[in-house]
mmCIF file of the N, C-alpha and C atoms, coordinates in Angstrom:
data_MODEL
# 
_entry.id   MODEL 
# 
loop_
_atom_site.group_PDB 
_atom_site.id 
_atom_site.type_symbol 
_atom_site.label_atom_id 
_atom_site.label_alt_id 
_atom_site.label_comp_id 
_atom_site.label_asym_id 
_atom_site.label_entity_id 
_atom_site.label_seq_id 
_atom_site.pdbx_PDB_ins_code 
_atom_site.Cartn_x 
_atom_site.Cartn_y 
_atom_site.Cartn_z 
_atom_site.occupancy 
_atom_site.B_iso_or_equiv 
_atom_site.pdbx_formal_charge 
_atom_site.auth_seq_id 
_atom_site.auth_comp_id 
_atom_site.auth_asym_id 
_atom_site.auth_atom_id 
_atom_site.pdbx_PDB_model_num 
ATOM 1   N N  . UNK A 1 1  ? -42.035 43.293 -48.875 1.00 0.00 ? 1  UNK A N  1 
ATOM 2   C CA . UNK A 1 1  ? -43.204 44.140 -48.917 1.00 0.00 ? 1  UNK A CA 1 
ATOM 3   C C  . UNK A 1 1  ? -42.794 45.484 -49.506 1.00 0.00 ? 1  UNK A C  1 
ATOM 4   N N  . UNK A 1 2  ? -43.517 45.958 -50.463 1.00 0.00 ? 2  UNK A N  1 
ATOM 5   C CA . UNK A 1 2  ? -43.238 47.242 -51.113 1.00 0.00 ? 2  UNK A CA 1 
ATOM 6   C C  . UNK A 1 2  ? -44.398 48.178 -50.804 1.00 0.00 ? 2  UNK A C  1 
ATOM 7   N N  . UNK A 1 3  ? -44.059 49.403 -50.370 1.00 0.00 ? 3  UNK A N  1 
ATOM 8   C CA . UNK A 1 3  ? -45.068 50.403 -50.040 1.00 0.00 ? 3  UNK A CA 1 
ATOM 9   C C  . UNK A 1 3  ? -44.953 51.578 -50.995 1.00 0.00 ? 3  UNK A C  1 
ATOM 10  N N  . UNK A 1 4  ? -46.071 52.208 -51.273 1.00 0.00 ? 4  UNK A N  1 
ATOM 11  C CA . UNK A 1 4  ? -46.097 53.365 -52.165 1.00 0.00 ? 4  UNK A CA 1 
ATOM 12  C C  . UNK A 1 4  ? -45.980 54.643 -51.349 1.00 0.00 ? 4  UNK A C  1 
ATOM 13  N N  . UNK A 1 5  ? -45.213 55.589 -51.843 1.00 0.00 ? 5  UNK A N  1 
ATOM 14  C CA . UNK A 1 5  ? -45.066 56.893 -51.214 1.00 0.00 ? 5  UNK A CA 1 
ATOM 15  C C  . UNK A 1 5  ? -45.972 57.871 -51.954 1.00 0.00 ? 5  UNK A C  1 
ATOM 16  N N  . UNK A 1 6  ? -46.810 58.590 -51.208 1.00 0.00 ? 6  UNK A N  1 
ATOM 17  C CA . UNK A 1 6  ? -47.739 59.532 -51.824 1.00 0.00 ? 6  UNK A CA 1 
ATOM 18  C C  . UNK A 1 6  ? -47.014 60.799 -52.251 1.00 0.00 ? 6  UNK A C  1 
ATOM 19  N N  . UNK A 1 7  ? -47.719 61.682 -52.957 1.00 0.00 ? 7  UNK A N  1 
ATOM 20  C CA . UNK A 1 7  ? -47.123 62.951 -53.396 1.00 0.00 ? 7  UNK A CA 1 
ATOM 21  C C  . UNK A 1 7  ? -46.772 63.836 -52.196 1.00 0.00 ? 7  UNK A C  1 
ATOM 22  N N  . UNK A 1 8  ? -47.386 63.568 -51.035 1.00 0.00 ? 8  UNK A N  1 
ATOM 23  C CA . UNK A 1 8  ? -47.076 64.311 -49.807 1.00 0.00 ? 8  UNK A CA 1 
ATOM 24  C C  . UNK A 1 8  ? -45.958 63.635 -49.017 1.00 0.00 ? 8  UNK A C  1 
ATOM 25  N N  . UNK A 1 9  ? -45.325 62.595 -49.636 1.00 0.00 ? 9  UNK A N  1 
ATOM 26  C CA . UNK A 1 9  ? -44.238 61.828 -49.026 1.00 0.00 ? 9  UNK A CA 1 
ATOM 27  C C  . UNK A 1 9  ? -44.703 61.046 -47.802 1.00 0.00 ? 9  UNK A C  1 
ATOM 28  N N  . UNK A 1 10 ? -45.926 60.550 -47.841 1.00 0.00 ? 10 UNK A N  1 
ATOM 29  C CA . UNK A 1 10 ? -46.474 59.754 -46.747 1.00 0.00 ? 10 UNK A CA 1 
ATOM 30  C C  . UNK A 1 10 ? -46.541 58.294 -47.151 1.00 0.00 ? 10 UNK A C  1 
ATOM 31  N N  . UNK A 1 11 ? -46.495 57.426 -46.140 1.00 0.00 ? 11 UNK A N  1 
ATOM 32  C CA . UNK A 1 11 ? -46.567 55.985 -46.352 1.00 0.00 ? 11 UNK A CA 1 
ATOM 33  C C  . UNK A 1 11 ? -47.614 55.427 -45.397 1.00 0.00 ? 11 UNK A C  1 
ATOM 34  N N  . UNK A 1 12 ? -48.430 54.511 -45.865 1.00 0.00 ? 12 UNK A N  1 
ATOM 35  C CA . UNK A 1 12 ? -49.390 53.820 -45.014 1.00 0.00 ? 12 UNK A CA 1 
ATOM 36  C C  . UNK A 1 12 ? -48.843 52.434 -44.723 1.00 0.00 ? 12 UNK A C  1 
ATOM 37  N N  . UNK A 1 13 ? -48.679 52.137 -43.438 1.00 0.00 ? 13 UNK A N  1 
ATOM 38  C CA . UNK A 1 13 ? -48.188 50.812 -43.047 1.00 0.00 ? 13 UNK A CA 1 
ATOM 39  C C  . UNK A 1 13 ? -49.364 49.841 -42.985 1.00 0.00 ? 13 UNK A C  1 
ATOM 40  N N  . UNK A 1 14 ? -49.193 48.639 -43.504 1.00 0.00 ? 14 UNK A N  1 
ATOM 41  C CA . UNK A 1 14 ? -50.271 47.644 -43.463 1.00 0.00 ? 14 UNK A CA 1 
ATOM 42  C C  . UNK A 1 14 ? -50.641 47.282 -42.027 1.00 0.00 ? 14 UNK A C  1 
ATOM 43  N N  . UNK A 1 15 ? -51.899 46.959 -41.827 1.00 0.00 ? 15 UNK A N  1 
ATOM 44  C CA . UNK A 1 15 ? -52.407 46.651 -40.493 1.00 0.00 ? 15 UNK A CA 1 
ATOM 45  C C  . UNK A 1 15 ? -51.662 45.472 -39.871 1.00 0.00 ? 15 UNK A C  1 
ATOM 46  N N  . UNK A 1 16 ? -51.260 44.492 -40.683 1.00 0.00 ? 16 UNK A N  1 
ATOM 47  C CA . UNK A 1 16 ? -50.559 43.342 -40.111 1.00 0.00 ? 16 UNK A CA 1 
ATOM 48  C C  . UNK A 1 16 ? -49.191 43.751 -39.552 1.00 0.00 ? 16 UNK A C  1 
ATOM 49  N N  . UNK A 1 17 ? -48.561 44.750 -40.138 1.00 0.00 ? 17 UNK A N  1 
ATOM 50  C CA . UNK A 1 17 ? -47.280 45.249 -39.623 1.00 0.00 ? 17 UNK A CA 1 
ATOM 51  C C  . UNK A 1 17 ? -47.505 45.959 -38.296 1.00 0.00 ? 17 UNK A C  1 
ATOM 52  N N  . UNK A 1 18 ? -48.515 46.823 -38.241 1.00 0.00 ? 18 UNK A N  1 
ATOM 53  C CA . UNK A 1 18 ? -48.806 47.553 -37.006 1.00 0.00 ? 18 UNK A CA 1 
ATOM 54  C C  . UNK A 1 18 ? -49.232 46.605 -35.894 1.00 0.00 ? 18 UNK A C  1 
ATOM 55  N N  . UNK A 1 19 ? -50.027 45.598 -36.234 1.00 0.00 ? 19 UNK A N  1 
ATOM 56  C CA . UNK A 1 19 ? -50.436 44.606 -35.235 1.00 0.00 ? 19 UNK A CA 1 
ATOM 57  C C  . UNK A 1 19 ? -49.230 43.835 -34.705 1.00 0.00 ? 19 UNK A C  1 
ATOM 58  N N  . UNK A 1 20 ? -48.325 43.463 -35.596 1.00 0.00 ? 20 UNK A N  1 
ATOM 59  C CA . UNK A 1 20 ? -47.132 42.720 -35.181 1.00 0.00 ? 20 UNK A CA 1 
ATOM 60  C C  . UNK A 1 20 ? -46.247 43.574 -34.275 1.00 0.00 ? 20 UNK A C  1 
ATOM 61  N N  . UNK A 1 21 ? -46.241 44.887 -34.510 1.00 0.00 ? 21 UNK A N  1 
ATOM 62  C CA . UNK A 1 21 ? -45.458 45.794 -33.666 1.00 0.00 ? 21 UNK A CA 1 
ATOM 63  C C  . UNK A 1 21 ? -46.171 46.113 -32.361 1.00 0.00 ? 21 UNK A C  1 
ATOM 64  N N  . UNK A 1 22 ? -47.473 45.817 -32.300 1.00 0.00 ? 22 UNK A N  1 
ATOM 65  C CA . UNK A 1 22 ? -48.251 46.087 -31.089 1.00 0.00 ? 22 UNK A CA 1 
ATOM 66  C C  . UNK A 1 22 ? -48.601 47.550 -30.905 1.00 0.00 ? 22 UNK A C  1 
ATOM 67  N N  . UNK A 1 23 ? -48.667 48.304 -31.998 1.00 0.00 ? 23 UNK A N  1 
ATOM 68  C CA . UNK A 1 23 ? -49.012 49.719 -31.883 1.00 0.00 ? 23 UNK A CA 1 
ATOM 69  C C  . UNK A 1 23 ? -50.485 49.935 -32.196 1.00 0.00 ? 23 UNK A C  1 
ATOM 70  N N  . UNK A 1 24 ? -51.018 50.990 -31.587 1.00 0.00 ? 24 UNK A N  1 
ATOM 71  C CA . UNK A 1 24 ? -52.424 51.334 -31.748 1.00 0.00 ? 24 UNK A CA 1 
ATOM 72  C C  . UNK A 1 24 ? -52.521 52.815 -32.107 1.00 0.00 ? 24 UNK A C  1 
ATOM 73  N N  . UNK A 1 25 ? -53.698 53.283 -32.517 1.00 0.00 ? 25 UNK A N  1 
ATOM 74  C CA . UNK A 1 25 ? -53.847 54.715 -32.811 1.00 0.00 ? 25 UNK A CA 1 
ATOM 75  C C  . UNK A 1 25 ? -53.409 55.558 -31.618 1.00 0.00 ? 25 UNK A C  1 
ATOM 76  N N  . UNK A 1 26 ? -52.637 56.573 -31.894 1.00 0.00 ? 26 UNK A N  1 
ATOM 77  C CA . UNK A 1 26 ? -52.117 57.442 -30.845 1.00 0.00 ? 26 UNK A CA 1 
ATOM 78  C C  . UNK A 1 26 ? -50.712 57.076 -30.394 1.00 0.00 ? 26 UNK A C  1 
ATOM 79  N N  . UNK A 1 27 ? -50.270 55.846 -30.652 1.00 0.00 ? 27 UNK A N  1 
ATOM 80  C CA . UNK A 1 27 ? -48.912 55.443 -30.315 1.00 0.00 ? 27 UNK A CA 1 
ATOM 81  C C  . UNK A 1 27 ? -47.933 56.107 -31.277 1.00 0.00 ? 27 UNK A C  1 
ATOM 82  N N  . UNK A 1 28 ? -46.666 56.033 -30.943 1.00 0.00 ? 28 UNK A N  1 
ATOM 83  C CA . UNK A 1 28 ? -45.626 56.616 -31.786 1.00 0.00 ? 28 UNK A CA 1 
ATOM 84  C C  . UNK A 1 28 ? -44.676 55.521 -32.241 1.00 0.00 ? 28 UNK A C  1 
ATOM 85  N N  . UNK A 1 29 ? -44.060 55.742 -33.382 1.00 0.00 ? 29 UNK A N  1 
ATOM 86  C CA . UNK A 1 29 ? -43.074 54.809 -33.930 1.00 0.00 ? 29 UNK A CA 1 
ATOM 87  C C  . UNK A 1 29 ? -41.771 55.587 -34.106 1.00 0.00 ? 29 UNK A C  1 
ATOM 88  N N  . UNK A 1 30 ? -40.698 55.027 -33.587 1.00 0.00 ? 30 UNK A N  1 
ATOM 89  C CA . UNK A 1 30 ? -39.380 55.637 -33.717 1.00 0.00 ? 30 UNK A CA 1 
ATOM 90  C C  . UNK A 1 30 ? -38.670 55.029 -34.919 1.00 0.00 ? 30 UNK A C  1 
ATOM 91  N N  . UNK A 1 31 ? -38.000 55.861 -35.703 1.00 0.00 ? 31 UNK A N  1 
ATOM 92  C CA . UNK A 1 31 ? -37.215 55.393 -36.849 1.00 0.00 ? 31 UNK A CA 1 
ATOM 93  C C  . UNK A 1 31 ? -35.743 55.571 -36.496 1.00 0.00 ? 31 UNK A C  1 
ATOM 94  N N  . UNK A 1 32 ? -34.999 54.462 -36.516 1.00 0.00 ? 32 UNK A N  1 
ATOM 95  C CA . UNK A 1 32 ? -33.584 54.471 -36.148 1.00 0.00 ? 32 UNK A CA 1 
ATOM 96  C C  . UNK A 1 32 ? -32.767 54.112 -37.379 1.00 0.00 ? 32 UNK A C  1 
ATOM 97  N N  . UNK A 1 33 ? -31.775 54.969 -37.692 1.00 0.00 ? 33 UNK A N  1 
ATOM 98  C CA . UNK A 1 33 ? -30.906 54.696 -38.835 1.00 0.00 ? 33 UNK A CA 1 
ATOM 99  C C  . UNK A 1 33 ? -29.747 53.820 -38.381 1.00 0.00 ? 33 UNK A C  1 
ATOM 100 N N  . UNK A 1 34 ? -29.505 52.758 -39.131 1.00 0.00 ? 34 UNK A N  1 
ATOM 101 C CA . UNK A 1 34 ? -28.402 51.859 -38.843 1.00 0.00 ? 34 UNK A CA 1 
ATOM 102 C C  . UNK A 1 34 ? -27.591 51.586 -40.093 1.00 0.00 ? 34 UNK A C  1 
ATOM 103 N N  . UNK A 1 35 ? -26.537 50.797 -39.964 1.00 0.00 ? 35 UNK A N  1 
ATOM 104 C CA . UNK A 1 35 ? -25.680 50.525 -41.117 1.00 0.00 ? 35 UNK A CA 1 
ATOM 105 C C  . UNK A 1 35 ? -26.391 49.763 -42.238 1.00 0.00 ? 35 UNK A C  1 
ATOM 106 N N  . UNK A 1 36 ? -27.400 48.971 -41.890 1.00 0.00 ? 36 UNK A N  1 
ATOM 107 C CA . UNK A 1 36 ? -28.112 48.177 -42.903 1.00 0.00 ? 36 UNK A CA 1 
ATOM 108 C C  . UNK A 1 36 ? -29.387 48.854 -43.385 1.00 0.00 ? 36 UNK A C  1 
ATOM 109 N N  . UNK A 1 37 ? -29.676 50.064 -42.900 1.00 0.00 ? 37 UNK A N  1 
ATOM 110 C CA . UNK A 1 37 ? -30.899 50.754 -43.297 1.00 0.00 ? 37 UNK A CA 1 
ATOM 111 C C  . UNK A 1 37 ? -31.599 51.344 -42.090 1.00 0.00 ? 37 UNK A C  1 
ATOM 112 N N  . UNK A 1 38 ? -32.910 51.456 -42.178 1.00 0.00 ? 38 UNK A N  1 
ATOM 113 C CA . UNK A 1 38 ? -33.701 52.045 -41.107 1.00 0.00 ? 38 UNK A CA 1 
ATOM 114 C C  . UNK A 1 38 ? -34.483 50.964 -40.382 1.00 0.00 ? 38 UNK A C  1 
ATOM 115 N N  . UNK A 1 39 ? -34.687 51.169 -39.076 1.00 0.00 ? 39 UNK A N  1 
ATOM 116 C CA . UNK A 1 39 ? -35.442 50.236 -38.237 1.00 0.00 ? 39 UNK A CA 1 
ATOM 117 C C  . UNK A 1 39 ? -36.633 50.997 -37.662 1.00 0.00 ? 39 UNK A C  1 
ATOM 118 N N  . UNK A 1 40 ? -37.822 50.405 -37.749 1.00 0.00 ? 40 UNK A N  1 
ATOM 119 C CA . UNK A 1 40 ? -39.016 50.962 -37.117 1.00 0.00 ? 40 UNK A CA 1 
ATOM 120 C C  . UNK A 1 40 ? -39.192 50.286 -35.768 1.00 0.00 ? 40 UNK A C  1 
ATOM 121 N N  . UNK A 1 41 ? -39.417 51.099 -34.730 1.00 0.00 ? 41 UNK A N  1 
ATOM 122 C CA . UNK A 1 41 ? -39.517 50.553 -33.383 1.00 0.00 ? 41 UNK A CA 1 
ATOM 123 C C  . UNK A 1 41 ? -40.642 51.271 -32.646 1.00 0.00 ? 41 UNK A C  1 
ATOM 124 N N  . UNK A 1 42 ? -41.537 50.532 -31.971 1.00 0.00 ? 42 UNK A N  1 
ATOM 125 C CA . UNK A 1 42 ? -42.585 51.216 -31.209 1.00 0.00 ? 42 UNK A CA 1 
ATOM 126 C C  . UNK A 1 42 ? -41.970 52.063 -30.103 1.00 0.00 ? 42 UNK A C  1 
ATOM 127 N N  . UNK A 1 43 ? -42.498 53.233 -29.896 1.00 0.00 ? 43 UNK A N  1 
ATOM 128 C CA . UNK A 1 43 ? -42.012 54.124 -28.832 1.00 0.00 ? 43 UNK A CA 1 
ATOM 129 C C  . UNK A 1 43 ? -43.017 54.060 -27.706 1.00 0.00 ? 43 UNK A C  1 
ATOM 130 N N  . UNK A 1 44 ? -42.656 53.402 -26.665 1.00 0.00 ? 44 UNK A N  1 
ATOM 131 C CA . UNK A 1 44 ? -43.570 53.196 -25.534 1.00 0.00 ? 44 UNK A CA 1 
ATOM 132 C C  . UNK A 1 44 ? -43.182 54.105 -24.360 1.00 0.00 ? 44 UNK A C  1 
ATOM 133 N N  . UNK A 1 45 ? -44.124 54.298 -23.462 1.00 0.00 ? 45 UNK A N  1 
ATOM 134 C CA . UNK A 1 45 ? -43.889 55.115 -22.269 1.00 0.00 ? 45 UNK A CA 1 
ATOM 135 C C  . UNK A 1 45 ? -43.062 54.294 -21.289 1.00 0.00 ? 45 UNK A C  1 
ATOM 136 N N  . UNK A 1 46 ? -42.014 54.907 -20.747 1.00 0.00 ? 46 UNK A N  1 
ATOM 137 C CA . UNK A 1 46 ? -41.217 54.277 -19.706 1.00 0.00 ? 46 UNK A CA 1 
ATOM 138 C C  . UNK A 1 46 ? -41.877 54.614 -18.369 1.00 0.00 ? 46 UNK A C  1 
ATOM 139 N N  . UNK A 1 47 ? -42.706 53.694 -17.872 1.00 0.00 ? 47 UNK A N  1 
ATOM 140 C CA . UNK A 1 47 ? -43.472 53.963 -16.667 1.00 0.00 ? 47 UNK A CA 1 
ATOM 141 C C  . UNK A 1 47 ? -42.582 54.137 -15.441 1.00 0.00 ? 47 UNK A C  1 
ATOM 142 N N  . UNK A 1 48 ? -41.360 53.591 -15.471 1.00 0.00 ? 48 UNK A N  1 
ATOM 143 C CA . UNK A 1 48 ? -40.462 53.766 -14.326 1.00 0.00 ? 48 UNK A CA 1 
ATOM 144 C C  . UNK A 1 48 ? -40.040 55.226 -14.169 1.00 0.00 ? 48 UNK A C  1 
ATOM 145 N N  . UNK A 1 49 ? -40.057 55.981 -15.261 1.00 0.00 ? 49 UNK A N  1 
ATOM 146 C CA . UNK A 1 49 ? -39.682 57.396 -15.181 1.00 0.00 ? 49 UNK A CA 1 
ATOM 147 C C  . UNK A 1 49 ? -40.802 58.248 -14.595 1.00 0.00 ? 49 UNK A C  1 
ATOM 148 N N  . UNK A 1 50 ? -41.962 57.675 -14.394 1.00 0.00 ? 50 UNK A N  1 
ATOM 149 C CA . UNK A 1 50 ? -43.093 58.424 -13.836 1.00 0.00 ? 50 UNK A CA 1 
ATOM 150 C C  . UNK A 1 50 ? -43.148 58.331 -12.316 1.00 0.00 ? 50 UNK A C  1 
ATOM 151 N N  . UNK A 1 51 ? -42.228 57.594 -11.726 1.00 0.00 ? 51 UNK A N  1 
ATOM 152 C CA . UNK A 1 51 ? -42.222 57.396 -10.278 1.00 0.00 ? 51 UNK A CA 1 
ATOM 153 C C  . UNK A 1 51 ? -42.163 58.681 -9.486  1.00 0.00 ? 51 UNK A C  1 
ATOM 154 N N  . UNK A 1 52 ? -41.540 59.726 -10.025 1.00 0.00 ? 52 UNK A N  1 
ATOM 155 C CA . UNK A 1 52 ? -41.423 60.992 -9.299  1.00 0.00 ? 52 UNK A CA 1 
ATOM 156 C C  . UNK A 1 52 ? -42.769 61.692 -9.144  1.00 0.00 ? 52 UNK A C  1 
ATOM 157 N N  . UNK A 1 53 ? -43.783 61.254 -9.863  1.00 0.00 ? 53 UNK A N  1 
ATOM 158 C CA . UNK A 1 53 ? -45.104 61.886 -9.777  1.00 0.00 ? 53 UNK A CA 1 
ATOM 159 C C  . UNK A 1 53 ? -45.984 61.257 -8.702  1.00 0.00 ? 53 UNK A C  1 
ATOM 160 N N  . UNK A 1 54 ? -45.530 60.171 -8.086  1.00 0.00 ? 54 UNK A N  1 
ATOM 161 C CA . UNK A 1 54 ? -46.363 59.461 -7.108  1.00 0.00 ? 54 UNK A CA 1 
ATOM 162 C C  . UNK A 1 54 ? -46.851 60.372 -5.989  1.00 0.00 ? 54 UNK A C  1 
ATOM 163 N N  . UNK A 1 55 ? -46.011 61.293 -5.531  1.00 0.00 ? 55 UNK A N  1 
ATOM 164 C CA . UNK A 1 55 ? -46.387 62.179 -4.429  1.00 0.00 ? 55 UNK A CA 1 
ATOM 165 C C  . UNK A 1 55 ? -47.429 63.210 -4.843  1.00 0.00 ? 55 UNK A C  1 
ATOM 166 N N  . UNK A 1 56 ? -47.637 63.410 -6.140  1.00 0.00 ? 56 UNK A N  1 
ATOM 167 C CA . UNK A 1 56 ? -48.583 64.410 -6.640  1.00 0.00 ? 56 UNK A CA 1 
ATOM 168 C C  . UNK A 1 56 ? -50.004 63.853 -6.775  1.00 0.00 ? 56 UNK A C  1 
ATOM 169 N N  . UNK A 1 57 ? -50.156 62.526 -6.709  1.00 0.00 ? 57 UNK A N  1 
ATOM 170 C CA . UNK A 1 57 ? -51.470 61.898 -6.876  1.00 0.00 ? 57 UNK A CA 1 
ATOM 171 C C  . UNK A 1 57 ? -52.150 61.814 -5.512  1.00 0.00 ? 57 UNK A C  1 
ATOM 172 N N  . UNK A 1 58 ? -53.362 62.360 -5.393  1.00 0.00 ? 58 UNK A N  1 
ATOM 173 C CA . UNK A 1 58 ? -54.043 62.330 -4.097  1.00 0.00 ? 58 UNK A CA 1 
ATOM 174 C C  . UNK A 1 58 ? -54.381 60.896 -3.677  1.00 0.00 ? 58 UNK A C  1 
ATOM 175 N N  . UNK A 1 59 ? -54.362 60.609 -2.373  1.00 0.00 ? 59 UNK A N  1 
ATOM 176 C CA . UNK A 1 59 ? -54.719 59.267 -1.896  1.00 0.00 ? 59 UNK A CA 1 
ATOM 177 C C  . UNK A 1 59 ? -56.137 58.897 -2.322  1.00 0.00 ? 59 UNK A C  1 
ATOM 178 N N  . UNK A 1 60 ? -56.334 57.659 -2.701  1.00 0.00 ? 60 UNK A N  1 
ATOM 179 C CA . UNK A 1 60 ? -57.649 57.176 -3.116  1.00 0.00 ? 60 UNK A CA 1 
ATOM 180 C C  . UNK A 1 60 ? -57.998 57.470 -4.561  1.00 0.00 ? 60 UNK A C  1 
ATOM 181 N N  . UNK A 1 61 ? -57.116 58.157 -5.292  1.00 0.00 ? 61 UNK A N  1 
ATOM 182 C CA . UNK A 1 61 ? -57.380 58.466 -6.704  1.00 0.00 ? 61 UNK A CA 1 
ATOM 183 C C  . UNK A 1 61 ? -57.294 57.165 -7.504  1.00 0.00 ? 61 UNK A C  1 
ATOM 184 N N  . UNK A 1 62 ? -58.284 56.879 -8.372  1.00 0.00 ? 62 UNK A N  1 
ATOM 185 C CA . UNK A 1 62 ? -58.249 55.623 -9.141  1.00 0.00 ? 62 UNK A CA 1 
ATOM 186 C C  . UNK A 1 62 ? -57.070 55.603 -10.110 1.00 0.00 ? 62 UNK A C  1 
ATOM 187 N N  . UNK A 1 63 ? -56.528 54.421 -10.394 1.00 0.00 ? 63 UNK A N  1 
ATOM 188 C CA . UNK A 1 63 ? -55.413 54.341 -11.347 1.00 0.00 ? 63 UNK A CA 1 
ATOM 189 C C  . UNK A 1 63 ? -55.862 54.750 -12.748 1.00 0.00 ? 63 UNK A C  1 
ATOM 190 N N  . UNK A 1 64 ? -54.926 55.271 -13.515 1.00 0.00 ? 64 UNK A N  1 
ATOM 191 C CA . UNK A 1 64 ? -55.207 55.708 -14.873 1.00 0.00 ? 64 UNK A CA 1 
ATOM 192 C C  . UNK A 1 64 ? -55.401 54.496 -15.773 1.00 0.00 ? 64 UNK A C  1 
ATOM 193 N N  . UNK A 1 65 ? -56.499 54.482 -16.525 1.00 0.00 ? 65 UNK A N  1 
ATOM 194 C CA . UNK A 1 65 ? -56.803 53.374 -17.435 1.00 0.00 ? 65 UNK A CA 1 
ATOM 195 C C  . UNK A 1 65 ? -56.495 53.816 -18.858 1.00 0.00 ? 65 UNK A C  1 
ATOM 196 N N  . UNK A 1 66 ? -55.338 53.413 -19.358 1.00 0.00 ? 66 UNK A N  1 
ATOM 197 C CA . UNK A 1 66 ? -54.899 53.860 -20.685 1.00 0.00 ? 66 UNK A CA 1 
ATOM 198 C C  . UNK A 1 66 ? -55.793 53.324 -21.797 1.00 0.00 ? 66 UNK A C  1 
ATOM 199 N N  . UNK A 1 67 ? -56.348 52.139 -21.632 1.00 0.00 ? 67 UNK A N  1 
ATOM 200 C CA . UNK A 1 67 ? -57.220 51.570 -22.670 1.00 0.00 ? 67 UNK A CA 1 
ATOM 201 C C  . UNK A 1 67 ? -58.482 52.404 -22.842 1.00 0.00 ? 67 UNK A C  1 
ATOM 202 N N  . UNK A 1 68 ? -59.114 52.803 -21.742 1.00 0.00 ? 68 UNK A N  1 
ATOM 203 C CA . UNK A 1 68 ? -60.328 53.632 -21.871 1.00 0.00 ? 68 UNK A CA 1 
ATOM 204 C C  . UNK A 1 68 ? -59.965 55.016 -22.419 1.00 0.00 ? 68 UNK A C  1 
ATOM 205 N N  . UNK A 1 69 ? -58.778 55.518 -22.074 1.00 0.00 ? 69 UNK A N  1 
ATOM 206 C CA . UNK A 1 69 ? -58.326 56.797 -22.609 1.00 0.00 ? 69 UNK A CA 1 
ATOM 207 C C  . UNK A 1 69 ? -58.160 56.722 -24.123 1.00 0.00 ? 69 UNK A C  1 
ATOM 208 N N  . UNK A 1 70 ? -57.596 55.615 -24.625 1.00 0.00 ? 70 UNK A N  1 
ATOM 209 C CA . UNK A 1 70 ? -57.394 55.443 -26.065 1.00 0.00 ? 70 UNK A CA 1 
ATOM 210 C C  . UNK A 1 70 ? -58.720 55.335 -26.815 1.00 0.00 ? 70 UNK A C  1 
ATOM 211 N N  . UNK A 1 71 ? -59.763 54.880 -26.153 1.00 0.00 ? 71 UNK A N  1 
ATOM 212 C CA . UNK A 1 71 ? -61.056 54.705 -26.816 1.00 0.00 ? 71 UNK A CA 1 
ATOM 213 C C  . UNK A 1 71 ? -61.864 55.995 -26.876 1.00 0.00 ? 71 UNK A C  1 
ATOM 214 N N  . UNK A 1 72 ? -61.419 57.039 -26.177 1.00 0.00 ? 72 UNK A N  1 
ATOM 215 C CA . UNK A 1 72 ? -62.133 58.313 -26.194 1.00 0.00 ? 72 UNK A CA 1 
ATOM 216 C C  . UNK A 1 72 ? -62.006 58.957 -27.573 1.00 0.00 ? 72 UNK A C  1 
ATOM 217 N N  . UNK A 1 73 ? -62.990 59.746 -27.980 1.00 0.00 ? 73 UNK A N  1 
ATOM 218 C CA . UNK A 1 73 ? -62.927 60.401 -29.295 1.00 0.00 ? 73 UNK A CA 1 
ATOM 219 C C  . UNK A 1 73 ? -61.710 61.309 -29.398 1.00 0.00 ? 73 UNK A C  1 
ATOM 220 N N  . UNK A 1 74 ? -61.148 61.376 -30.584 1.00 0.00 ? 74 UNK A N  1 
ATOM 221 C CA . UNK A 1 74 ? -59.966 62.196 -30.859 1.00 0.00 ? 74 UNK A CA 1 
ATOM 222 C C  . UNK A 1 74 ? -60.350 63.660 -30.977 1.00 0.00 ? 74 UNK A C  1 
ATOM 223 N N  . UNK A 1 75 ? -59.621 64.531 -30.281 1.00 0.00 ? 75 UNK A N  1 
ATOM 224 C CA . UNK A 1 75 ? -59.860 65.964 -30.349 1.00 0.00 ? 75 UNK A CA 1 
ATOM 225 C C  . UNK A 1 75 ? -58.686 66.628 -31.071 1.00 0.00 ? 75 UNK A C  1 
ATOM 226 N N  . UNK A 1 76 ? -58.866 67.058 -32.333 1.00 0.00 ? 76 UNK A N  1 
ATOM 227 C CA . UNK A 1 76 ? -57.755 67.635 -33.100 1.00 0.00 ? 76 UNK A CA 1 
ATOM 228 C C  . UNK A 1 76 ? -57.104 68.847 -32.446 1.00 0.00 ? 76 UNK A C  1 
ATOM 229 N N  . UNK A 1 77 ? -57.808 69.547 -31.561 1.00 0.00 ? 77 UNK A N  1 
ATOM 230 C CA . UNK A 1 77 ? -57.227 70.719 -30.923 1.00 0.00 ? 77 UNK A CA 1 
ATOM 231 C C  . UNK A 1 77 ? -56.151 70.350 -29.902 1.00 0.00 ? 77 UNK A C  1 
ATOM 232 N N  . UNK A 1 78 ? -56.026 69.052 -29.575 1.00 0.00 ? 78 UNK A N  1 
ATOM 233 C CA . UNK A 1 78 ? -55.038 68.610 -28.593 1.00 0.00 ? 78 UNK A CA 1 
ATOM 234 C C  . UNK A 1 78 ? -53.775 68.068 -29.224 1.00 0.00 ? 78 UNK A C  1 
ATOM 235 N N  . UNK A 1 79 ? -53.537 68.359 -30.486 1.00 0.00 ? 79 UNK A N  1 
ATOM 236 C CA . UNK A 1 79 ? -52.335 67.867 -31.175 1.00 0.00 ? 79 UNK A CA 1 
ATOM 237 C C  . UNK A 1 79 ? -51.071 68.377 -30.511 1.00 0.00 ? 79 UNK A C  1 
ATOM 238 N N  . UNK A 1 80 ? -49.963 67.634 -30.734 1.00 0.00 ? 80 UNK A N  1 
ATOM 239 C CA . UNK A 1 80 ? -48.644 68.043 -30.210 1.00 0.00 ? 80 UNK A CA 1 
ATOM 240 C C  . UNK A 1 80 ? -48.247 69.375 -30.798 1.00 0.00 ? 80 UNK A C  1 
# 
């Protein structure tokens, strides 16, 4: 597969590649350099590292639904 690089040095990955990687809008992709070239890898949240926050959640609070969060409209003012 050959991809074109724009004048802004950007690349658009085909939807079949993103689907195969299991990434969705808002997800991140990590690029790892190796001896044979570069590897693209989905960067997922390590939910086990969130265990320290359990005491901060009030009892009876509903669990966070990441799918409904992803479907909310994008607000550009919330960029990293």
